[in-house]
N, C-alpha and C positions, 0 to 999 in steps of 0.2 A: 252121189252127192260128194263123197270124199274125192273121187277122181276129178270132178269139176273144181273143187277147192284147190287141189294141187296144180291143176292146169292154169288156174288164175294166178297162183303164187309164182309159177315159172314165168308166166307172161310179165308180171310185175318186175321180177328180177332182170329179165332181158331188157325191159324198157329202161331200168336204172343204169345198167351197163352202157347202153347206147347213149344216154344223157351225159354220163361221165366222160366217155371217150370222144364224143363229138363236141363237147363244150370248149370254147376258146381258152388257151392257156394264158396265165397272168404275165404281163410284160414287166421284166425287172427294171428298177429305177437306175439309170446310169449314174456312175460316180462322176461329178463334175471335175473337169481339169481346166487349167488355164488355156486360153486360146493360143494355138501355136502361131508363131510368127513366120512370115515368108522367108525361107532361106535366102541369104544374099550370095552374090557370086563368089565371094571368098570363103564361104562356109562349106565345110565338108560334112554333110549329114551322115550320121552313123547308120550302120545296117541294123534294122530292127531284129530282135530275137523273137522266135515264135512264142506268142504269149501263152499257148497251151502247155508249154514245157516248164514254165516257171510260176511260182505262187504269186498272187497279187500282194503287193506291199505298199503301204503308205508311210512316207517319212516327212518330217517337218524341219524346215530351216528358218531361223530368225536371223535377220540381217539389218544393217543400218545405212545402206548405200543412199546417196542422194538421188532425187527423182530422175534426173536426166540420165545418169549413169545406169541406174537399175532398169529403166525402160529401154535403154539403147543396147545394153550388153548383158547385164545380169539376168533379167527375166527371159530375154530371148534364148539365152543359153539353157536355162532351166526347162523351157518349153522344148528346145531341141533335144535335150536329154530324154524327156518323157516320150517324145515321138519315136525315138530310137529304142526305148525300153517301155513298151506299153503296159507291162505288168507292174511298173513302179510309178506311183503318184507322188509328186513332191508338192507339199503345201508350204507356202512362203508367207512370212509376216515381217513387216518393216517396223522398226522402233527407233526412237532417238537414242543417242549414245548412252547416257546414264540409265535411261529406262530399260534398255536392252540388258545392261549388266544386272540391275536389281531384279528384273523379271526372271532372268535365267537363274539367278541364285535362289529366288523364292520357289520357282517351279521345280528346281532340282531337289530342294529339301522336301517337297511334297510328292516327289515321284512323277511329276507331270512335265518334265523338261522336254524341249524339242530334241530331236536326235543330233542336229547340227546347228552351230551358231557361227556366223561370219562376223568377225569383230576385230578391233585393234589388238595388237599383240600384247599390250600391257594387261589385258583382261586375264591372261594366263596366270598372272601372279596370284590374285585372290582366288580364282577358280581352282588352281592346282592346290592351294592351301586348304580349300574346303573339300578337296577330293571329289569334285563333281565332273572332272574331265577324264576321258580315256587317254592314256599315253599313246602317242602316235605309233610307237613301235609295236603296240598290241594289235594294230590294224594293217599297217603298211610295211612292206619289206624294204631292205636296203637298196635294191635295184631301183625302186621307184624314187626313193629319197635322193639317190645319186643324180637324178635329173635336175635338181635344183642347185642354184648358187649357194655355197656354204654360208655366206654372209646373210642371205635372206632367211635361211632356216634358223640361224642363231637367234633371231628375234623372237622365236617361239619357245625358247629354252628357259626353264626355271628349275633350279636345283639339279642341273645336269640332265634333265629329262625334256624331250621335245613334246610340246602340247598342241601345236597347230601347224598348218601348212599354208603358205602364202600363195595367192594367185597373181601377185604382182609385187613390185618393189619400187621404192623411190623416196622422195623427201630428203635426199642425201646432199651434203655439201660437195662442191667441186670447184675447180679453178675456172674463172672466166677471164679472158684476156682481150683487151681492146686492140684491134688490128691496126689502129692508127700508130700505136707505139710498138707492138710486138707482132711479128709475123708467124713465129713458131713458139709454142709454149715451152717454158723451161723444163728440162729433163729431171733436174734434181734440186734440192734446197739451195746448194751453193750457187747454181746458175740463176735460181729465182732471186736470190739476194742481189747478185751482180746486175741482173736486168733491172730490178726495182731501183737500185741505186742510180743507174744510168738515166732512168726516166723520172725520178723524183726531182721536183723543183718546188721546194717548200715555200719560197717567196711568192711563186705564182699560184700556190695552192694546188699543185699537181703532185700526186703521190704514186709511188711504184706499186703499192699493195694496200688494199683496204679490206677490212672484215670486221665483224662485230666482236670486239675484244672484251665485251662486258659479260658475255654468256658462255658457260662451260660447254654448250653444244658445239662451239667453235674450238674449244680446247681438246675435245675427245679425239679428233682425227690425229693431231700431233702426238697425243699420248700413245696411240696405236703405232705411229711411225717410229717412236722410240722404244717400242717393245712392251708397252704396258696396256692396261685396260682398266675401266672404272670399277668393275666387279669381278670377283673370282668366279670362274665358270661353274665350279662344283658347289660352292657354298653361298654364292650371291652376296658375299660380304665385300665391302669396299676395299680396294687395293690402291690406296692413294699415297701412302708414305713409302714411295719406292724410288729407286734411281731413275726409272723411266719418267715418273712424274716430275722429279727435280729437273731432268734434262728438258722435258717439254716446256715447263714453265720458264726455264732459262732461255730457251729458244724464242718463246713469245716475247719475253722482256727485251731480248736483244733486237728483235725486229723493230720495236718502237724506240728504245732508248739508246742502243748502240749503233745500229745501222740507220735509224731514223727514216725508215721507208713506210711505216704505218702511222697514221695520225694518232696522237695521244687521246685516250678516252673515246675511241671511235666506236659508236654504237651502230645498231642496224640501219637506222635512218640516215646517218651520216655516210656510211659506206655505200648505201644504195644510191643516194643522191650524187656522190662523187662519181660513181661509175656511169650513171645516166647522163651526167653533164660532161663526160669525157675528161674528167680530172683524176681518174684512177686508171693506171695501166693494167692492173690486175685486181680481181675481186674474188673473195671466197664467199659463195652464197649457194643456196639450195636450188633444186630443180623447180620449186614452186615460183621462183623469180623469173624464169626464162621468158614467159609470155610477155611480161611487162617490158623487158629489155628488147624483145623482138619488135615491139611497137614503136621503139625510138628510131625515127628515120635516119638520124645522123650517127647512130651507134652501130658499128660493124664489129662483131665480136665472135670469139670462138670459145669452145669448152674443152676441158682436159682434166685428167686426174690431178689432184693436188700433188706437187712434185715429191718424188721419193726423197727420204732423208739421207743425205750423202754419208753421214757418219755411221748409220746403222745398215743401210741397204734395204730398209723396209719402207713400204708405202704407207702413208697416213690412211687411217680407217674411219671415214665418216660414218655416222649412224644412219641406218635406213629405217623407214617406217612403212608398214604394210598392213593389210587386212588379212586375217588368217581364218581358215576353216578349222574349228575345234569340235570335237565329238563328245557328246554326253556320256558319262560313266554308265548310264542306264542302257546303252546299246550293248547287248550281250553277244559275245562271240559264238559262232556256230548257228546263228539264227538267220532266216531270210532277210530280216531287217538289217543285220550287220553287213551282209553281202551287198544289199542295196545301197547303204550309206557309203561303203567303200567304193563302189562303182561310181556313185554320184560325185564324190569328192575327187576321185582320180580324173573324172571328166572336167569338173569345174576348175581344177588347177592344172590341167594338161596343156599341151602345146596349142591346140585349136582355140581354147578359151583365152589363153594369154595373147595369142595373135589378134583376137578380136579387141581386147583391151588396148593393145598397142595401136591397131589400125584406127579405132574410133576416137581414142582419147590421148594417144601418144604416151600411154602409161607403160613404163618400162617393166619387163618381165622378171620373174624369179627363176624361170626355166633357162637352163644353159643353152639349149638349142635355139630358143626364140631370141635370146640375146644376140645371136648371129644373123638375125633376120635382115634381108635387104632393106626393109623399111627403116632400120636403124643405121645400117652401114652407108646408105645413100643420103642420109640426112646428117650434115656435119655437126649440128648442135646435139642431136640425139646420140650420135656416135661418141662424142666426147663424154657426154653424160653417162652413157652405158659403160664406157671404159672405166669411169670412176666407180660405177655401181659394182663392178666385178671385184673391186678392191675394198668395198665397204663392208659394214658389219651391222647386223640387226640391232636396233635399240633394245637394250636389256628389258625383259618383261617383269623382272622381280621388283616387288614394292620398294626394296632398298635403294633403287635408283633415285628416288625422290631425295633421299638424304645426301646423295652425291651432288645433285643440283644445288641444294640448299647450303651445303658446306663449301662447295667449290666457288660459287659465284662471288661472294664478298672477298675471299682471299685472292682469287684471280685478279680482281681489280687492284688490290693492294700491291701485288707483284708488278703489274704493269705500271703502277704509279711509282714504283721504286721504294716503297715504304716497308717492304718485307722481303727477305731473301727467298729464292725458290725452295731451298731446303727447309726453312722455317714454315713456309706456306704448305708444303707437302705434309709435314707433321701435323700442322693445325687442321688441315682438311680431314685427315684421317681421324683425329680426335673428335672433331665436330661431327663427322659422319657416324662414328660409333655411338656418340652420345645421342644423336638424333634417332638412331635405330633402337636404342634402349628405351628412350622415352615414348616411342611410338609402338 
């Protein structure tokens, strides 16, 4: 009886083993990824790394790009990166401008921030003050940063520290010249004045030069050309009561009152209309205006850097505006996520990505090599704009910049009206800016 019992027990155990080994295994649920886009002829797909050698990592990026741009360039680049790096999943969310800022601040305070945020450079001001960003030097080496135009990187600096990396650059002022009046752009400020005087016919309503004299965005380039700047690089405090500011204001006053080549009280609309109607030989305007001028059938124009200041030998430095990749402070060095973020940002700000922005939207690059692209050099309008971009400087990201705008705007108008001297204006600008910072 006992032998029969043990025989039955052994038989049951054998059957159990057979059931376990023969049963079908559970199928794991795949992690969803964005559908990859078809590579275009100009794209150079990356070589995938063997996924078995690298740990699976998921990173998140929040961005604010417009629908056409993100569907045409931004998201295809994200998908291309994931195809080449199967072990890295990139989750992307789109927000409006202010929503992006407030959501990132809130998420950072609760420890739920995305690893990466792609945003305007001025976000670096409040984010760095809140200590919710990782300094760029903690992730990227100098060799990588050397591939960018210095002026483009400058827009991501607050308090002497770089907080973001741009994947493009632009919105900078430049010189536009009507080829009906001028065949070759002036090389320096003295030549600009001479050519403008020769083409000005005040009685006929034709001016040698037009620009928005009412806004300090148009003052900043000349300030740089005389050796100054709006904020101190290290402290971010206004530097307005300086010989450079006095000289810049005197120069602008002379253009209108002494040489009489710029219309008095010339605002943006006036300057824009004069150029479109062929009544301005030269115009200082930003790259955002080029599309409208190209649609004017009777207007044949060229682009060039704003002429060098003859007195100083320095080039004017218009401000540039870009979108920057910024890294959350919560990304810890030495982790697989840190390595994944680094690799992703290097790709998204690299030459291939910037070439796509240039090709699809004529968006000028922040990368030195892409700035020499045949797409730019073979297009005379883009070539002149890119030549100016290399001499431009990123719009300061520090919050103190607002006090420069507010203090400079009314005083600049008074200088051009001749009711205050440039020296008095520079002192008043500084006092008003310091008061503004104290109050805020």
